[in-house]
N, C-alpha and C positions, 0 to 999 in steps of 0.2 A: 457274438457276444454269447448266446446261451450255449448248452450242449446239445450239438447238432443233431438231427433227427439219425444219424446215418451211426454216431458214436453209441447213442440209445440204443438203435437195434443193435447193433454188435453187442453191445453191453449186456442184452436182454437175454441173445443166444448163448453169452459166456456164462453169463451167473444159473441161467437153466441147468447148464451141464455142471456147474458146479452143484447146485441145490442138489441133485439124486443122490452126490457122494457126500452132502457134508452132516457131520453129528454133533459138530460142536453148535450149542442152542441161539449163543450171540451173532455166531458167524451166518445161520440159517436166516435168524432177522433182519441180519445185515442184507443178506442177499436178495431176499423178499423186498428189502424195500427197492435195491437197485434194481430190481426186474422190471420197476414203475417209474423207472427213468434218472438222470441226472438229480433232479430235485425230490425224490421219495423220500429220501433221510430228512431233507429241508421240512417236509410236507408233516412228518412224522412229531418232528419238533415243534412246529408251530400247533398241530393237533394237542399235546401237551400242556403250553404255553395255553390255550384256550381253557382247559380242564382246571388248569390250575387259579381259581377262583379267590383262594385266601392269598394269593402270590409268595407264596411259602416257597416256591420251586423244588417242592419237593410231590412227590406221588407215593400213595400208599399201592397193595397190590391189587387193591379193586380197581382206584383210580387207573393203573396202568391195566390193566386187562380190559376196559372199558375202552381205553386210548387207541389200543391195537385194533379190537373190534370194529370202532367207528369209522378207523382209517382203512379197515377191510384187510388186513395182514391176517392171514390164515395160522393162527398159533393155537395148539390146543392149552387148557388150562395147564396141563402137567409142567409143559414145555416153558408155559410164561411164567409159571411158580419157580422154574430152574433159572429163568434168565434172571428173575429177580432176586432170588437168593444169594445170584453169584456177584449180582449189584450192590445188594444191601448187606455190604461188606461190617458193619456193625452191630448186625441184628436189630435193629432199631425199628424193624417195619414199613421203612420209607426210603426213598431210591431217589438221590439228588437229579433231575434230570438233566443237567447239563453234564454231569458225569457220565450219564448212560448217554447221550448224544455222542460224547467225546469216544464213549467206549463202541460205538455203533459206526463211526465212521471210517471209511476204510483207511489203512495206515497210509498217512503221505511222508513224503520225504523233506526235508529241512526247506530245499530249494523251491519246491511246491508250496509251502506252508506261508513262505515268504514273500512269492510273486503274487498270490494270492492278498494277503495285507497289504501291498504296495498300490495295486487296484484299489481296494478300498478303500486306504488313506487318500488316493488320488480323487476318488468320487465323495468323501464325505468332506466337502470343502470350510465345514463351519467346525469340522475336530471335535463334535459332538457324540461321536461314536454310533451315529445314527443316518443312513441315505435317504434323502426325501428331495420330492420334485425340487425344490430349491436347490440342494446340490447340485442336480445333475443342469438346473439353466447352466450353470456355470463351465461343466466339462463335454455336454452333449448336446451335438448340433440336431436339434428334431426338423429344421428347414430342410433337409436332405433325405426325410422319412418319404419314401415314394406317395404315402397315405396323405403326409400333408402338402406336399404338391401339386396331388391331383383335388386338394380343396374336402377331401370327406374327413380327416380328421383335426380338429385342433393341438397347437404344440402341447397342453396339455394332456391330450389324450395319447401322444405319441410317448411322452413321459411316465405315464400311467403305465401303458403298453410294453414299456422298457422294464417295469420294476416289476410288474408282473411276473418275469422271468423266474426272481428272485424271492418274490411274495408268495403268501401260500396260500392255494385256492381257497381254501377253509376261512383264510381270515386275511381280505385283501386289505392291508391300514395304509397303502400307498408309503410305508417305512420298509428300510431293509437294515437289519444289525450285521454286524463284522460277525455275529453267529448262525446268522441264516447265509450270510455269503459264503463263510466256508463249509456251513452245509451243505449248500449248492455246488460248491466246487471241488468237494471231496466225492462228490458223485461224478462229475464230467471227467475229473480224475482217474476215477476205476475204470474209465472207460479206453486210458490213454496210459500204455505200458509205458513209454519215454519219457523220462525227466526233460531231456532237451526239448522234446516236443512239445509238451505241457509248458513248458517257461516260454518257449518262443510262441506259442498260440496265445498266451493270456498276453507277452509284451505288445504283441502285434491288435489285439482286441481292444487294448486299452490303451494304446501309445504310449507305453512308461519308457 
């Protein structure tokens, strides 16, 4: 279901090569996130969401820099300022972090975006735009999980572990939004060159 270890390892190697030649500051930050595996961009998104105390969905430069540091991304102040200026198009001193994450995601074809949205809609049984344990109980059979079968985990623990694939290590709330789902799969997508292969993988994984 999640990005495979093999894909993540291959991607990390590819990313390190590209990083050594990269000069574009946004591309550099994208590559640093992808070097952390499929969930790198999603994790950074969650980090900024936690910092957004007033729920304004915007960040000033100080918050932006702190978020990058807390997430452990090595970006010099000058470089962070460059990224911030590129995203702060109206010069108002703040950036919208949804727009920032959209700029950070590796480009994806429409075919990939469609199949990701289709998988999310299948999971989101209540149609409220958030996938929870309750939603999963209708589409994911925990009883086949080896740890459930040997009595180590309860059904809820199996669902929780499943959601952890998409949830952030910094703020595990047991809920996954479409944005987090796309952020996660944009990382997986970056490790797969072929559109056809990505679509087949998604259709098989989610039985679409």
